[in-house]
Structure formats: structure tokens, C-alpha cells
C-alpha positions, -999 to +999 in steps of 0.1 A: -268+097-194-250+073-170-268+041-162-285+048-128-307+033-101-329+058-083-337+042-049-345+049-013-318+037+011-343+032+039-366+010+017-361-028+025-372-037-010-347-014-026-319-028-004-328-064-014-328-055-050-295-037-048-280-068-031-293-090-059-276-069-086-246-084-103-213-072-089-203-062-124-233-038-128-218-004-135-246+018-121-247+052-105-266+048-072-289+078-065-306+079-031-337+100-037-340+111-001-304+123+003-302+138-032-337+147-045-345+142-081-339+173-102-363+188-127-339+177-155-338+141-142-375+139-139-380+153-174-356+127-188-375+099-169-407+113-183-393+113-219-385+076-215-416+065-196-442+086-216-460+099-185-455+112-150-483+089-138-461+059-147-434+073-124-458+080-095-463+057-066-499+053-055-486+031-027-470+060-009-482+068+026-486+104+017-508+095-013-532+079+012-530+105+039-535+133+014-565+114+000-551+119-035-569+088-048-602+107-046-588+136-067-586+137-105-548+142-108-534+155-140-499+149-155-489+183-140-501+172-106-481+140-108-450+160-118-455+185-090-459+159-063-429+139-075-408+170-073-422+180-039-415+148-021-393+118-028-420+093-016-441+099-046-417+083-071-421+046-077-390+028-068-366+017-077-362+034-111-335+020-133-322+038-164-300+015-184-289+023-219-316+050-223-344+026-213-364+030-181-375+003-157-399+015-130-409-004-099-401-037-083-423-062-100-407-096-107-412-090-144-395-056-143-366-070-123-361-098-148-359-071-175-334-051-155-312-082-150-313-089-187-305-053-195-275-054-171-262-085-188-261-067-221-242-036-209 
């Protein structure tokens, strides 16, 4: 699979991260709002991350408005919600050389930058 960043173009954090990427980074940019994640893409992410919950954003407005934190969500639930609405995927998600990096923590972004140096 091509090295890819899954992001939301309207997300300020995603835009800042994209600006900080090295110009030499050879990434496919995938805006998850304009081009929703496919079942195949999600399954690949799941195979790399080990769970749908790891890919799921509990910071999403919909998570709060749907009161999902008070429900016992299963892996199937996480999968279903991610496929139903782009806001439920943690972002950005980088896939670089068949390794996955989920979210925007400082530690994660340091790992992304290191991985991009080795491409």
C-alpha cells in the first residue's frame, strides 16, 4: 500500500501537521470527508493497529452528542461508527511502510517524522 496520511482538511491540527511534514515526504493525502474511508482501507488499518477502538476518536462531537461514552461499545460498534461517519476516526492516521501511526500526540508525530526520514 502507498504511504498515506488520512486527515480532515477542515481540521486545524491536521493542517498544522501537514505543514510540518518534510517537503520530501512522498505521501498520498486522503481527505476523509471528501473521500470516505472504504471497508478495505479500514480493514487494513485494523490489521495494523490491532483494534477498531484504537482507530476510534472519543473526542468527536458526535461521540458526545450520541452519548456513546455511556454505552458498552464492541469492536463491531467501533467499526460500524467509523464507516458511518468520518468524524469517528482518530486523525490524522499515517500509514508508512506498513506501520500505522494514529493521532496527533507529540510522541506519535516524532515517530512519524522518524519514519518519514527512513523512507
